[in-house]
C-alpha positions as CSV (number, residue, x, y, z in Angstrom):
1,M,13.8,4.6,-6.0
2,R,16.2,7.4,-6.9
3,V,16.5,7.7,-3.3
4,F,17.8,4.7,-2.8
5,G,20.1,4.0,-5.7
6,A,21.5,7.1,-4.1
7,A,21.9,6.0,-0.8
8,R,23.5,3.0,-2.7
9,S,21.1,0.0,-1.7
10,A,20.1,-2.4,-4.2
11,C,16.8,-2.0,-5.9
12,H,15.1,-4.6,-7.8
13,L,12.0,-3.2,-10.1
14,L,9.8,-6.2,-11.0
15,A,8.1,-5.5,-15.0
16,G,4.7,-6.3,-15.0
17,R,2.9,-8.8,-18.2
18,R,1.4,-7.2,-21.0
19,T,-1.7,-6.9,-18.8
20,G,0.8,-4.8,-15.9
21,L,0.5,-7.7,-13.7
22,V,3.1,-8.5,-11.4
23,N,3.8,-12.0,-11.0
24,P,4.7,-13.3,-7.3
25,D,7.2,-15.9,-8.8
26,D,9.3,-13.0,-10.1
27,V,8.6,-11.2,-6.4
28,R,10.0,-14.5,-4.5
29,R,12.7,-14.6,-7.1
30,V,14.9,-11.5,-6.2
31,I,14.2,-11.8,-2.6
32,T,18.0,-12.1,-1.2
33,R,19.2,-12.1,2.8
34,N,19.6,-8.7,2.3
35,T,16.0,-7.5,1.0
36,I,14.5,-5.2,3.4
37,L,11.6,-4.0,1.9
38,I,8.8,-5.4,-0.5
39,S,6.6,-2.7,-2.2
40,V,3.6,-3.5,-4.6
41,M,0.7,-1.1,-5.1
42,H,-2.5,-2.6,-4.7
43,A,-3.9,-1.0,-7.7
44,N,-1.7,0.6,-10.9
45,N,-2.5,4.1,-11.1
46,E,-2.4,4.7,-15.0
47,T,-4.5,1.1,-16.3
48,G,-6.0,0.1,-13.1
49,T,-4.9,-3.6,-13.1
50,I,-4.9,-4.9,-9.3
51,Q,-2.2,-6.7,-8.5
52,P,-2.2,-9.9,-6.5
53,I,-1.2,-8.3,-3.0
54,E,-2.1,-11.7,-1.0
55,E,0.0,-13.8,-2.6
56,C,3.0,-11.7,-2.5
57,A,2.7,-10.7,1.0
58,G,2.8,-14.4,1.7
59,I,5.9,-14.9,-0.1
60,A,7.3,-12.0,1.9
61,R,6.0,-13.2,4.9
62,E,7.5,-16.5,4.3
63,H,10.9,-14.9,4.2
64,G,10.6,-12.5,7.0
65,V,10.9,-9.3,4.7
66,P,8.2,-6.7,5.7
67,F,5.7,-5.5,2.7
68,H,4.1,-2.2,1.7
69,T,1.2,-2.1,-0.3
70,D,0.1,1.5,-1.5
71,V,-3.9,1.5,-1.9
72,A,-4.7,5.1,-2.6
73,Q,-6.3,3.9,-6.0
74,S,-8.0,1.1,-4.9
75,V,-9.6,2.4,-1.7
76,G,-13.3,2.8,-1.8
77,K,-13.8,1.0,-5.1
78,I,-12.7,-2.6,-3.7
79,P,-11.8,-3.6,-0.5
80,T,-9.0,-3.2,1.1
81,R,-8.8,-4.8,4.1
82,I,-5.4,-5.4,5.8
83,D,-6.1,-8.8,7.4
84,Q,-7.2,-10.0,4.0
85,L,-4.2,-8.6,2.3
86,G,-2.1,-9.6,4.9
87,V,0.4,-6.3,4.8
88,D,3.1,-4.8,7.6
89,L,2.3,-1.2,6.1
90,L,-0.3,0.5,4.1
91,S,-0.6,4.1,2.7
92,I,-3.9,5.8,1.5
93,A,-4.1,9.4,-0.1
94,G,-7.3,11.4,0.9
95,H,-8.0,13.1,-2.2
96,K,-8.3,9.8,-4.2
97,L,-11.9,9.0,-2.3
98,Y,-13.2,12.5,-2.1
99,A,-11.7,13.8,0.9
100,P,-9.3,17.2,1.1
101,K,-5.8,16.9,-0.9
102,G,-2.8,17.2,1.3
103,M,-4.0,14.3,3.9
104,G,-2.8,10.5,3.9
105,A,-2.5,7.9,6.0
106,L,0.0,4.9,6.8
107,Y,-1.1,1.7,8.6
108,V,1.9,0.3,10.3
109,R,1.8,-3.1,11.8
110,A,2.2,-3.8,15.2
111,G,6.2,-4.7,15.7
112,T,7.1,-3.3,12.0
113,R,10.6,-1.2,12.4
114,L,10.5,2.2,10.8
115,E,12.8,5.3,10.6
116,S,11.5,8.8,11.3
117,L,10.4,10.7,8.8
118,V,10.8,13.8,10.4
119,H,12.7,14.1,13.1
120,G,12.4,16.7,16.1
121,A,9.5,15.6,18.1
122,G,7.4,12.7,19.3
123,H,4.4,12.8,16.6
124,E,2.3,10.0,15.0
125,G,4.2,7.6,17.4
126,G,7.9,9.4,16.7
127,R,7.6,8.7,13.2
128,R,6.7,12.5,11.8
129,A,7.3,15.8,13.9
130,G,5.0,18.7,13.0
131,T,1.5,19.5,14.3
132,E,-1.3,17.3,13.0
133,S,-4.1,19.2,10.9
134,V,-7.4,17.9,13.2
135,I,-9.3,19.4,10.1
136,L,-8.0,17.4,7.8
137,T,-7.6,14.2,9.5
138,A,-11.7,14.3,10.8
139,A,-12.2,15.0,6.9
140,L,-10.1,11.6,6.0
141,G,-12.1,9.9,8.7
142,T,-15.2,10.5,7.5
143,A,-14.5,9.9,3.9
144,C,-13.0,6.9,5.0
145,A,-16.6,6.1,6.7
146,L,-18.4,7.0,3.5
147,A,-16.1,4.8,1.2
148,G,-16.3,1.9,3.1
149,D,-19.9,1.2,1.1
150,L,-18.8,0.0,-2.1
151,R,-22.3,-0.4,-3.2
152,S,-21.7,2.1,-5.6
153,M,-18.9,0.7,-7.7
154,E,-21.1,-2.2,-8.9
155,T,-22.7,0.8,-11.5
156,V,-19.9,2.7,-11.5
157,R,-18.2,-1.1,-12.9
158,G,-21.3,-1.2,-15.2
159,L,-20.8,2.5,-16.5
160,R,-17.2,1.9,-17.2
161,D,-18.1,-1.3,-19.1
162,Q,-20.5,0.5,-21.2
163,F,-18.3,3.1,-21.8
164,W,-15.9,0.9,-23.4
165,A,-18.4,-1.1,-25.2
166,S,-19.2,2.5,-27.0
167,L,-16.0,2.7,-27.6
168,R,-15.4,-0.6,-29.6
169,A,-18.6,-0.1,-31.2
170,H,-17.5,3.3,-33.0
171,L,-14.2,2.3,-33.4
172,G,-13.4,-1.0,-34.0
173,D,-10.0,-2.1,-33.9
174,R,-8.6,1.5,-33.8
175,V,-8.9,1.1,-29.9
176,V,-7.5,-0.7,-27.9
177,L,-7.3,-1.5,-23.8
178,N,-4.7,-1.3,-21.5
179,G,-4.3,-3.6,-18.7
180,H,-5.9,-6.4,-17.3
181,P,-9.2,-7.1,-18.6
182,E,-10.8,-8.3,-15.4
183,R,-8.6,-7.5,-12.6
184,R,-8.8,-4.1,-13.4
185,L,-10.5,-1.3,-11.0
186,P,-14.1,-1.1,-11.4
187,N,-13.9,3.1,-12.5
188,T,-10.8,2.8,-14.5
189,L,-10.7,2.7,-18.4
190,N,-7.2,2.6,-20.1
191,V,-7.5,2.9,-23.5
192,S,-4.8,3.7,-26.2
193,F,-6.0,4.8,-29.8
194,V,-3.6,3.3,-32.4
195,E,-1.2,5.7,-34.3
196,R,-2.6,8.8,-32.6
197,I,-1.5,10.8,-29.9
198,G,-3.4,11.1,-26.3
199,S,-2.5,14.9,-25.8
200,D,-4.2,15.5,-29.3
201,I,-7.1,13.7,-28.5
202,L,-7.5,15.5,-24.6
203,A,-7.1,19.3,-26.2
204,A,-10.5,18.3,-28.7
205,L,-12.5,17.4,-25.5
206,E,-12.6,20.6,-23.6
207,G,-14.5,20.5,-20.4
208,I,-13.6,16.4,-19.8
209,T,-11.1,15.9,-17.6
210,A,-8.6,12.4,-18.0
211,S,-5.0,12.0,-18.7
212,T,-2.9,10.8,-21.2
213,G,-0.2,8.0,-21.2
214,S,2.0,10.2,-23.0
215,A,4.3,13.2,-22.6
216,C,5.8,15.9,-24.3
217,H,9.1,17.3,-23.6
218,S,10.6,19.8,-26.2
219,G,8.3,18.7,-28.7
220,R,8.8,15.1,-28.7
221,V,5.9,12.3,-27.3
222,E,7.2,10.1,-24.9
223,L,5.9,6.9,-23.6
224,S,4.5,6.7,-20.6
225,P,7.0,4.5,-18.4
226,V,4.0,2.0,-17.4
227,L,3.2,1.3,-20.4
228,R,6.8,1.0,-21.9
229,A,7.4,-1.9,-18.9
230,M,4.6,-3.4,-20.2
231,G,5.8,-3.8,-23.3
232,I,3.1,-1.1,-25.4
233,P,3.9,-1.0,-28.6
234,E,4.9,3.1,-29.3
235,R,2.6,3.4,-32.4
236,V,-0.7,2.2,-29.9
237,G,0.7,3.7,-26.3
238,M,1.5,7.0,-27.7
239,G,-2.6,7.2,-28.0
240,A,-3.3,6.4,-24.5
241,V,-5.8,7.7,-22.4
242,R,-7.2,7.3,-18.9
243,F,-11.1,8.1,-18.1
244,S,-11.4,7.9,-14.4
245,L,-15.4,7.8,-13.6
246,G,-16.8,8.6,-10.5
247,R,-19.8,7.9,-8.1
248,T,-21.5,10.7,-9.5
249,T,-21.0,9.7,-13.1
250,A,-23.5,9.7,-15.2
251,A,-24.7,7.9,-18.4
252,D,-25.1,10.5,-20.9
253,E,-22.3,12.6,-19.9
254,I,-20.2,8.4,-20.9
255,A,-22.5,9.0,-24.5
256,E,-21.3,12.5,-25.1
257,V,-17.8,11.6,-24.3
258,V,-17.5,8.8,-26.7
259,E,-19.7,10.8,-29.4
260,R,-16.8,13.7,-29.1
261,I,-14.3,10.9,-29.3
262,A,-15.7,9.2,-32.5
263,T,-16.2,12.6,-34.5
264,F,-12.5,13.7,-33.4
265,L,-11.3,10.6,-34.6
266,Q,-13.3,10.4,-38.3
267,P,-10.7,10.2,-40.9
268,S,-11.8,14.1,-42.2
269,A,-10.6,15.6,-38.8
270,G,-7.2,14.4,-38.7
271,G,-7.2,13.7,-35.2
272,G,-3.5,13.9,-34.5
273,A,-1.9,11.2,-36.1
274,V,0.8,9.5,-35.4
């Protein structure tokens, strides 16, 4: 967005509701005769909330505006068929579906005009000059073929729900869910530990990889822009942690994480209170 602003292009940023869900009516409302592109990510990378892409793309099509979606988070987890989404542009990132880092892909619907990203040669249909990596391309293709089988995601969803239920059983109203309770990725669980600091909780989970919804700058903790846009109070959002489950995650691993969190957040343990 900063790039567009520097180019003196007008940008409209749509805030999601409390669940992070974009309202298609808001998309319709901000379209003008000068609108050249609408971009909505398929699923949010922090909360996993799944956006109504089909509806938003349909609105864009009514107004003759190209529509882009980023399915980096959702591909391999939920259906991402272009013909169903109805988009003109769709981007993916290889490392999000077990392919090597440094490789991605962009689908461009026939007839959609794009300015070249890198000039100088005719690679990538004239859109990006530079020799492609055959190895990375083959690896991405193989990963995409394997990711098309979504049957294991139901198992992942079950583990995710078990994770959330166990946290609630141990902590009650001291833990809250961030994001839509139903329209979210099967592998994503973003929760806030009320009146705690997410980074303190992560520090206590050595060997567990997760991410926090707050950042520390010069000794000051700042709320994630995503959670802030959703209207999450600081006393809640500062304790946000995102857990991402994979196809190999096991039930005993979930149980261990819950137990370690519950132990850390015992009143006598301190647990990084705000």
